[in-house]
C-alpha positions as CSV (number, residue, x, y, z in Angstrom):
1,X,-84.4,-49.8,-48.9
2,X,-86.0,-51.4,-51.9
3,X,-83.9,-52.4,-54.8
4,X,-83.0,-49.6,-57.3
5,X,-85.6,-48.7,-59.8
6,X,-83.9,-49.3,-63.2
7,X,-84.9,-48.1,-66.6
8,X,-83.5,-51.3,-68.1
9,X,-81.8,-54.5,-67.1
10,X,-78.2,-53.2,-67.8
11,X,-76.0,-53.3,-64.7
12,X,-74.9,-49.7,-63.7
13,X,-71.3,-48.7,-63.3
14,X,-71.5,-45.1,-62.1
15,X,-73.0,-43.8,-58.9
16,X,-74.1,-40.4,-57.7
17,X,-75.4,-39.4,-54.3
18,X,-78.1,-36.8,-54.2
19,X,-79.0,-35.2,-50.8
20,X,-82.3,-33.4,-50.4
21,X,-82.9,-31.0,-47.5
22,X,-86.4,-29.6,-47.8
23,X,-85.7,-27.1,-45.1
24,X,-83.4,-25.2,-47.4
25,X,-84.8,-21.9,-48.8
26,X,-86.0,-21.9,-52.3
27,X,-86.2,-19.3,-55.0
28,X,-88.9,-18.7,-57.7
29,X,-88.7,-21.1,-60.6
30,X,-90.9,-19.9,-63.4
31,X,-91.3,-22.5,-66.2
32,X,-89.6,-20.3,-68.8
33,X,-89.1,-23.2,-71.2
34,X,-92.7,-24.1,-71.8
35,X,-94.5,-20.8,-72.3
36,X,-93.7,-20.2,-76.0
37,X,-93.0,-22.6,-78.8
38,X,-92.1,-22.1,-82.5
39,X,-93.6,-23.5,-85.6
40,X,-92.5,-23.0,-89.3
41,X,-94.6,-20.4,-91.1
42,X,-97.9,-18.7,-90.9
43,X,-100.0,-20.6,-93.5
44,X,-99.5,-24.0,-92.0
45,X,-101.4,-22.9,-88.9
46,X,-104.6,-23.2,-90.9
47,X,-104.2,-27.0,-91.1
48,X,-106.4,-29.2,-89.0
49,X,-103.6,-31.5,-87.9
50,X,-101.5,-28.6,-86.8
51,X,-104.3,-27.2,-84.7
52,X,-104.9,-30.7,-83.1
53,X,-101.2,-30.7,-82.2
54,X,-101.6,-27.4,-80.4
55,X,-104.3,-29.0,-78.3
56,X,-102.0,-32.0,-77.6
57,X,-99.2,-29.7,-76.5
58,X,-101.5,-27.7,-74.3
59,X,-102.4,-30.8,-72.4
60,X,-98.9,-31.3,-71.1
61,X,-97.4,-27.9,-70.7
62,X,-98.5,-24.4,-69.8
63,X,-98.0,-23.0,-73.4
64,X,-99.2,-19.4,-73.8
65,X,-97.8,-18.2,-77.2
66,X,-96.9,-19.7,-80.6
67,X,-94.3,-18.0,-82.9
68,X,-94.0,-18.6,-86.6
69,X,-92.5,-16.9,-89.7
70,X,-94.0,-15.3,-92.6
71,X,-97.3,-13.5,-91.6
72,X,-96.7,-11.1,-94.6
73,X,-95.7,-13.8,-97.1
74,X,-97.7,-14.4,-100.3
75,X,-99.6,-17.4,-98.8
76,X,-101.4,-15.2,-96.4
77,X,-102.5,-12.8,-99.1
78,X,-102.2,-9.6,-97.0
79,X,-100.6,-7.5,-99.7
80,X,-102.8,-6.8,-102.7
81,X,-101.0,-3.8,-104.3
82,X,-101.6,-0.1,-104.0
83,X,-104.5,2.1,-104.9
84,X,-104.4,5.2,-107.2
85,X,-103.2,7.3,-104.3
86,X,-100.4,5.0,-103.4
87,X,-102.1,3.6,-100.3
88,X,-101.5,-0.1,-99.6
89,X,-104.4,-2.4,-100.4
90,X,-104.4,-5.0,-97.6
91,X,-106.4,-8.1,-97.4
92,X,-106.9,-9.5,-93.8
93,X,-109.0,-12.5,-94.6
94,X,-106.3,-15.2,-93.9
95,X,-104.7,-13.1,-91.2
96,X,-107.9,-13.3,-89.3
97,X,-108.3,-17.0,-90.0
98,X,-104.7,-17.6,-88.6
99,X,-105.1,-15.6,-85.4
100,X,-108.7,-16.6,-84.9
101,X,-107.5,-20.2,-85.0
102,X,-104.8,-19.7,-82.4
103,X,-107.1,-18.0,-80.0
104,X,-109.8,-20.6,-80.5
105,X,-107.2,-23.3,-79.4
106,X,-106.2,-21.4,-76.3
107,X,-102.9,-19.8,-77.4
108,X,-101.8,-16.4,-78.4
109,X,-99.5,-15.4,-81.2
110,X,-95.9,-14.3,-80.6
111,X,-96.1,-12.1,-83.8
112,X,-93.0,-12.2,-85.9
113,X,-93.3,-9.2,-88.3
114,X,-91.9,-10.9,-91.4
115,X,-91.2,-11.2,-94.3
116,X,-91.5,-8.6,-97.0
117,X,-94.4,-8.7,-99.5
118,X,-92.9,-9.0,-103.0
119,X,-94.5,-5.8,-104.2
120,X,-92.8,-3.9,-101.4
121,X,-89.3,-5.5,-101.6
122,X,-86.1,-3.8,-102.7
123,X,-84.7,-5.6,-105.8
124,X,-81.3,-6.7,-104.4
125,X,-79.3,-9.9,-104.6
126,X,-80.3,-12.6,-102.2
127,X,-83.9,-11.3,-101.7
128,X,-85.5,-14.7,-102.3
129,X,-84.8,-17.2,-99.5
130,X,-84.2,-20.9,-100.5
131,X,-86.8,-22.3,-98.1
132,X,-89.5,-24.3,-99.8
133,X,-92.0,-21.4,-99.4
134,X,-89.4,-18.9,-100.7
135,X,-90.0,-15.9,-98.4
136,X,-88.8,-12.5,-99.7
137,X,-86.1,-11.4,-97.3
138,X,-85.2,-8.0,-98.8
139,X,-85.6,-4.7,-97.0
140,X,-88.4,-2.4,-98.3
141,X,-87.8,-0.3,-101.4
142,X,-90.0,2.4,-99.8
143,X,-89.6,2.5,-96.0
144,X,-92.8,4.5,-95.6
145,X,-94.7,1.6,-97.0
146,X,-93.2,-0.7,-94.4
147,X,-94.3,1.7,-91.7
148,X,-97.8,1.8,-93.2
149,X,-98.0,-2.0,-93.4
150,X,-97.0,-2.5,-89.8
151,X,-99.3,0.3,-88.4
152,X,-102.3,-0.8,-90.4
153,X,-101.7,-4.5,-89.6
154,X,-101.4,-3.8,-85.9
155,X,-104.4,-1.5,-85.9
156,X,-106.5,-4.2,-87.6
157,X,-105.5,-6.7,-84.8
158,X,-106.5,-4.2,-82.1
159,X,-109.8,-3.4,-83.9
160,X,-110.6,-7.1,-84.2
161,X,-109.5,-8.5,-80.9
162,X,-109.4,-5.5,-78.6
163,X,-106.4,-3.8,-76.9
164,X,-106.9,-5.9,-73.7
165,X,-106.3,-9.0,-75.7
166,X,-103.5,-7.8,-78.1
167,X,-101.6,-6.2,-75.3
168,X,-100.9,-9.7,-74.1
169,X,-99.2,-10.6,-77.4
170,X,-95.6,-9.9,-78.4
171,X,-94.5,-8.2,-81.6
172,X,-91.0,-9.2,-82.8
173,X,-89.5,-7.4,-85.8
174,X,-88.2,-9.8,-88.4
175,X,-86.2,-13.0,-88.1
176,X,-82.4,-13.6,-88.1
177,X,-81.4,-10.4,-90.0
178,X,-77.7,-11.1,-89.4
179,X,-77.8,-14.2,-91.7
180,X,-79.6,-15.0,-95.0
181,X,-83.0,-13.9,-93.8
182,X,-82.2,-10.3,-94.6
183,X,-80.5,-9.6,-98.0
184,X,-77.3,-7.6,-97.9
185,X,-73.7,-7.8,-98.8
186,X,-72.2,-7.5,-95.3
187,X,-73.0,-7.7,-91.7
188,X,-72.8,-3.9,-91.5
189,X,-75.3,-3.4,-94.4
190,X,-77.7,-5.9,-92.9
191,X,-77.5,-4.2,-89.5
192,X,-78.1,-0.7,-91.0
193,X,-81.1,-2.0,-92.9
194,X,-82.5,-3.9,-89.9
195,X,-82.2,-1.0,-87.5
196,X,-84.1,1.2,-90.0
197,X,-86.8,-1.5,-90.3
198,X,-86.9,-2.0,-86.6
199,X,-87.3,1.8,-85.8
200,X,-90.1,2.1,-88.3
201,X,-91.9,-1.0,-87.1
202,X,-91.5,-0.3,-83.4
203,X,-92.9,3.2,-83.8
204,X,-95.7,1.9,-86.0
205,X,-96.7,-0.6,-83.3
206,X,-96.6,2.0,-80.6
207,X,-98.5,4.5,-82.7
208,X,-101.5,2.1,-82.5
209,X,-101.2,1.8,-78.7
210,X,-98.3,2.3,-76.3
211,X,-99.4,-0.8,-74.3
212,X,-98.3,-3.1,-77.2
213,X,-95.0,-4.9,-76.7
214,X,-92.4,-4.8,-79.4
215,X,-88.8,-6.0,-79.6
216,X,-85.9,-7.6,-81.5
217,X,-83.4,-8.1,-83.1
218,X,-84.3,-11.8,-83.4
219,X,-80.8,-12.6,-84.5
220,X,-79.2,-15.9,-85.1
221,X,-76.3,-17.0,-82.9
222,X,-76.9,-14.6,-80.1
223,X,-75.7,-11.7,-82.2
224,X,-76.1,-7.9,-82.2
225,X,-77.6,-7.5,-78.7
226,X,-75.2,-4.7,-77.4
227,X,-75.4,-2.9,-80.7
228,X,-79.2,-3.2,-80.9
229,X,-79.8,-1.9,-77.3
230,X,-77.3,1.0,-77.9
231,X,-79.1,1.9,-81.1
232,X,-82.5,1.9,-79.4
233,X,-81.1,4.1,-76.6
234,X,-79.5,6.6,-79.0
235,X,-82.5,6.8,-81.4
236,X,-85.1,6.6,-78.6
237,X,-86.7,3.7,-80.4
238,X,-89.3,1.8,-78.4
239,X,-88.2,-1.6,-77.1
240,X,-89.9,-3.8,-74.6
241,X,-87.7,-6.9,-74.9
242,X,-84.7,-8.3,-76.7
243,X,-84.8,-11.5,-78.6
244,X,-82.2,-13.8,-80.2
245,X,-81.6,-17.4,-81.1
246,X,-79.1,-20.1,-80.3
247,X,-78.6,-23.8,-81.3
248,X,-76.1,-26.3,-79.9
249,X,-74.5,-26.6,-83.4
250,X,-73.9,-22.9,-83.9
251,X,-70.3,-21.8,-84.5
252,X,-68.5,-20.4,-81.5
253,X,-66.6,-17.9,-83.6
254,X,-69.9,-16.2,-84.5
255,X,-71.5,-16.6,-81.1
256,X,-68.5,-15.6,-78.9
257,X,-66.1,-14.0,-81.4
258,X,-63.6,-16.7,-80.6
259,X,-62.8,-20.1,-82.1
260,X,-63.6,-22.0,-78.9
261,X,-64.1,-25.7,-78.3
262,X,-67.7,-25.7,-76.9
263,X,-69.7,-28.9,-76.6
264,X,-73.4,-29.2,-77.6
265,X,-74.2,-29.7,-73.9
266,X,-72.7,-26.2,-73.1
267,X,-73.4,-24.0,-76.1
268,X,-76.9,-22.8,-75.3
269,X,-76.3,-22.2,-71.7
270,X,-73.1,-20.3,-72.4
271,X,-74.7,-18.2,-75.0
272,X,-77.6,-17.4,-72.6
273,X,-75.1,-16.3,-70.0
274,X,-73.3,-14.1,-72.5
275,X,-76.5,-12.3,-73.6
276,X,-77.7,-11.9,-70.0
277,X,-74.4,-10.2,-69.1
278,X,-74.6,-8.0,-72.2
279,X,-78.1,-6.8,-71.3
280,X,-77.1,-6.1,-67.7
281,X,-74.1,-4.1,-69.0
282,X,-76.2,-2.1,-71.4
283,X,-78.1,1.2,-71.1
284,X,-81.3,-0.8,-70.6
285,X,-80.3,-3.5,-68.0
286,X,-83.8,-4.6,-67.1
287,X,-85.0,-5.5,-70.5
288,X,-86.7,-9.0,-70.6
289,X,-84.7,-11.5,-72.7
290,X,-86.6,-13.9,-75.0
291,X,-84.8,-16.7,-76.8
292,X,-87.3,-17.1,-79.5
293,X,-85.6,-20.1,-81.1
294,X,-83.5,-22.9,-79.5
295,X,-83.5,-26.7,-79.5
296,X,-81.3,-29.7,-78.9
297,X,-79.5,-29.7,-82.2
298,X,-79.8,-30.6,-85.9
299,X,-76.8,-32.6,-87.0
300,X,-77.6,-36.1,-85.8
301,X,-81.3,-36.7,-85.4
302,X,-81.2,-35.6,-81.7
303,X,-84.6,-34.0,-81.9
304,X,-86.2,-37.4,-82.6
305,X,-84.5,-39.0,-79.6
306,X,-84.7,-39.4,-75.8
307,X,-81.4,-37.4,-75.8
308,X,-83.5,-34.2,-75.7
309,X,-84.7,-35.0,-72.2
310,X,-81.3,-34.8,-70.3
311,X,-80.1,-32.1,-72.7
312,X,-83.1,-30.0,-72.0
313,X,-83.0,-30.5,-68.2
314,X,-79.3,-29.6,-68.1
315,X,-80.1,-26.4,-70.2
316,X,-83.0,-25.4,-67.9
317,X,-80.9,-25.9,-64.8
318,X,-78.2,-23.6,-66.2
319,X,-80.4,-21.0,-67.8
320,X,-82.6,-20.5,-64.8
321,X,-82.5,-16.9,-63.7
322,X,-80.9,-15.7,-66.9
323,X,-83.9,-15.5,-69.2
324,X,-87.5,-14.4,-69.4
325,X,-88.6,-17.2,-71.8
326,X,-87.1,-19.7,-74.2
327,X,-89.1,-20.9,-77.2
328,X,-88.4,-24.4,-78.4
329,X,-88.2,-24.7,-82.2
330,X,-90.6,-26.5,-82.9
331,X,-93.5,-28.2,-81.3
332,X,-94.7,-30.2,-84.3
333,X,-93.4,-31.6,-87.6
334,X,-96.9,-31.6,-89.1
335,X,-96.6,-29.4,-92.2
336,X,-93.1,-28.2,-91.3
337,X,-91.6,-27.5,-94.7
338,X,-88.5,-25.3,-94.6
339,X,-86.5,-27.9,-96.5
340,X,-89.5,-29.6,-98.2
341,X,-92.1,-32.1,-97.1
342,X,-90.9,-34.8,-94.7
343,X,-90.7,-38.2,-96.4
344,X,-91.2,-40.2,-93.2
345,X,-92.5,-39.6,-89.7
346,X,-89.0,-39.6,-88.1
347,X,-86.7,-37.6,-90.2
348,X,-84.6,-35.5,-87.8
349,X,-87.5,-33.1,-87.6
350,X,-87.3,-30.4,-85.0
351,X,-90.8,-31.0,-83.6
352,X,-91.8,-32.6,-80.4
353,X,-94.7,-34.3,-82.3
354,X,-93.9,-36.3,-85.5
355,X,-96.0,-36.1,-88.7
356,X,-99.1,-38.1,-88.0
357,X,-99.5,-36.5,-84.6
358,X,-97.2,-39.0,-83.0
359,X,-95.5,-37.7,-79.8
360,X,-91.8,-38.3,-79.7
361,X,-89.7,-38.9,-76.6
362,X,-88.8,-35.1,-76.5
363,X,-92.6,-34.4,-76.1
364,X,-92.6,-36.7,-73.1
365,X,-89.5,-35.0,-71.7
366,X,-91.5,-31.7,-71.7
367,X,-94.4,-33.5,-70.1
368,X,-92.3,-34.7,-67.2
369,X,-90.5,-31.4,-66.7
370,X,-93.8,-29.7,-66.4
371,X,-94.2,-31.7,-63.1
372,X,-91.4,-29.6,-61.5
373,X,-92.5,-27.1,-58.9
374,X,-92.7,-23.4,-58.7
375,X,-89.8,-23.1,-56.2
376,X,-86.2,-24.3,-56.9
377,X,-84.2,-25.7,-54.0
378,X,-80.5,-26.2,-53.8
379,X,-79.2,-29.7,-54.5
380,X,-75.7,-31.1,-54.5
381,X,-75.7,-32.5,-58.1
382,X,-75.1,-30.9,-61.5
383,X,-77.4,-33.6,-62.9
384,X,-80.4,-32.7,-60.9
385,X,-83.1,-30.0,-60.4
386,X,-84.8,-30.0,-57.1
387,X,-88.1,-28.2,-56.7
388,X,-91.1,-27.6,-54.4
389,X,-94.7,-27.2,-55.6
390,X,-97.0,-24.6,-54.2
391,X,-98.8,-27.5,-52.4
392,X,-95.5,-28.5,-50.7
393,X,-94.8,-31.6,-52.9
394,X,-91.1,-32.1,-53.5
395,X,-90.2,-32.9,-57.2
396,X,-86.7,-34.0,-58.3
397,X,-85.4,-34.4,-61.9
398,X,-82.2,-36.3,-62.5
399,X,-80.7,-37.3,-65.8
400,X,-77.9,-39.1,-67.6
401,X,-76.6,-36.9,-70.4
402,X,-74.5,-38.6,-73.1
403,X,-73.0,-36.5,-75.9
404,X,-74.4,-37.1,-79.4
405,X,-73.1,-40.2,-81.2
406,X,-71.3,-41.3,-78.0
407,X,-71.9,-44.4,-75.9
408,X,-72.7,-43.9,-72.2
409,X,-73.2,-46.0,-69.1
410,X,-76.0,-46.1,-66.6
411,X,-75.9,-43.9,-63.5
412,X,-77.3,-45.0,-60.1
413,X,-78.6,-42.0,-58.2
414,X,-78.7,-42.8,-54.5
415,X,-81.1,-40.2,-53.2
416,X,-81.6,-39.2,-49.5
417,X,-84.6,-37.1,-48.5
418,X,-84.2,-35.2,-45.3
419,X,-86.6,-33.1,-43.2
420,X,-89.7,-34.4,-45.1
421,X,-92.4,-36.8,-44.1
422,X,-93.0,-38.3,-47.6
423,X,-93.1,-42.1,-47.6
424,X,-93.5,-42.8,-51.3
425,X,-91.7,-41.8,-54.5
426,X,-93.5,-41.8,-57.9
427,X,-90.8,-42.3,-60.5
428,X,-91.4,-41.2,-64.1
429,X,-88.9,-42.1,-66.8
430,X,-88.3,-41.1,-70.5
431,X,-85.6,-43.1,-72.2
432,X,-85.1,-45.5,-75.1
433,X,-87.7,-47.9,-73.7
434,X,-90.1,-45.6,-72.0
435,X,-92.2,-43.0,-73.8
436,X,-90.3,-43.5,-77.1
437,X,-92.1,-44.6,-80.3
438,X,-88.9,-45.3,-82.2
439,X,-88.7,-48.9,-81.1
440,X,-92.2,-49.6,-82.4
441,X,-91.4,-47.9,-85.7
442,X,-88.3,-50.2,-86.0
443,X,-90.4,-53.2,-85.2
444,X,-92.8,-52.4,-88.0
445,X,-90.0,-52.0,-90.5
446,X,-89.7,-48.2,-90.4
447,X,-92.5,-47.5,-92.9
448,X,-92.1,-44.1,-94.6
449,X,-95.9,-43.7,-94.7
450,X,-97.5,-45.6,-91.8
451,X,-101.1,-46.7,-92.3
452,X,-103.7,-45.2,-89.9
453,X,-103.5,-48.4,-87.8
454,X,-99.7,-48.2,-87.7
455,X,-99.9,-44.5,-86.7
456,X,-102.3,-45.5,-83.9
457,X,-99.8,-48.2,-82.7
458,X,-97.0,-45.5,-82.7
459,X,-99.1,-43.1,-80.7
460,X,-99.8,-45.9,-78.2
461,X,-96.1,-46.7,-78.0
462,X,-95.3,-43.1,-77.3
463,X,-97.4,-43.0,-74.2
464,X,-95.6,-42.8,-71.0
465,X,-96.1,-45.9,-68.7
466,X,-97.6,-45.3,-65.3
467,X,-95.1,-44.1,-62.7
468,X,-93.4,-46.7,-60.5
469,X,-94.5,-46.1,-56.9
470,X,-91.7,-47.0,-54.5
471,X,-91.8,-47.0,-50.7
472,X,-89.0,-45.0,-49.1
473,X,-86.8,-46.6,-46.4
474,X,-85.5,-44.1,-44.0
475,X,-86.0,-41.4,-46.7
476,X,-83.8,-43.3,-49.2
477,X,-84.3,-44.3,-52.8
478,X,-82.0,-45.5,-55.6
479,X,-82.8,-44.9,-59.2
480,X,-80.8,-46.2,-62.2
481,X,-80.9,-43.9,-65.2
482,X,-79.8,-45.4,-68.5
483,X,-77.9,-43.3,-71.1
484,X,-80.1,-40.4,-72.3
485,X,-82.6,-41.0,-69.5
486,X,-84.6,-38.3,-67.8
487,X,-86.1,-39.3,-64.5
488,X,-88.6,-37.1,-62.6
489,X,-89.6,-38.2,-59.0
490,X,-92.5,-36.9,-57.0
491,X,-92.2,-37.5,-53.2
492,X,-95.6,-37.9,-51.7
493,X,-97.3,-38.8,-48.4
494,X,-99.3,-41.7,-49.7
495,X,-100.8,-43.0,-53.0
496,X,-99.6,-42.2,-56.5
497,X,-99.4,-38.5,-57.5
498,X,-101.4,-37.1,-60.4
499,X,-99.6,-36.7,-63.7
């Protein structure tokens, strides 16, 4: 057996044996983590750099939908008042530009029906959200106008793009109504207001065409799912899917109703299991489950770091079979402005791509995980996902997860491949020194505003190196994974595999 493939020169202290038997039966493994992504609010999608980043993302994952806030905000200009008869005056100029742009770049919208046009909003405390673009988060002062807005908006989309196209979209009512994205003085008042808004919006969408897909409640912290489904059953409100959000830093008391000690490694997976069980126990147990926001955390710069790779792989492994889709928030930092304009390219932004169209290590983690196959096979390690592609190629992911702000040690994975004739292993790595532009940014003095030539150097530093091609000896291979490393291995007959 050749010497272990190491992601650095540090001597490893931990070992893990991974046994692969390709005769084991597999199960379908849909790539639920790479079909939908999130991205700030509607008006930024008109920016050239944002659209270029959509193209960059589409080259590495099988993205189908993009979700963003604020299609009814003032920046889109959809609301232009009322005529003398009280009918809404709607302007679809920018709406068309936004959705034309998505379709032209090969993705469809996951339409979030938010927020409230100022002229339609109830005048209550907390109706203006503190985000930089100040969305109006009040319920409607006249619910019939909300119904009219949704029905005419949806009807315009069908008229413009056709029902065959728009039936492939999703319509999600609002965003995080259980926190400060819906004004109200209590959880109960927010829920009442939201259920009223949901009922009207869902019926408005279905009035246009029953084939259109609508759902909610798009809550923060995995909230309201049993109440929402029970409400829809009782009121016979249309619902084609449930949606909610979770982040590793969310408070367990709000997610689980208990003050539990839950790590950032475990939070998302445990919340996913909770909601899956809630749906199965409900009056609509077969509803698809969409997690329309999640990521690796927001309290320590994790989303700029290789850390995302092992965190994401662990989350995928544990959420498999419990979700329909999970939408990473977000795919790019370009023009992301919830808290204001980013003052430097690496600023704890949520995006996979930094400002300046610089891929981060998390971008490369998604790229490598895209290599996984369409069938999942059993494997003896909690730090591994074993898959088989439709063409028969075996693909293994292993990782070395280290909790945020902690120091870890390398792990040697001693891998044995049984019942397979592959003679070579193509080893791909994302870690601190592979596919990570932060080292190059450090070397150039961490400039806040890199010059075009510096940006080009950072993009070059972000590129993954070619895979290491290793000859197997008696089906055996050793790989050393440094702290926060994600390693994806393709086992092939001969010659380096594509990708």
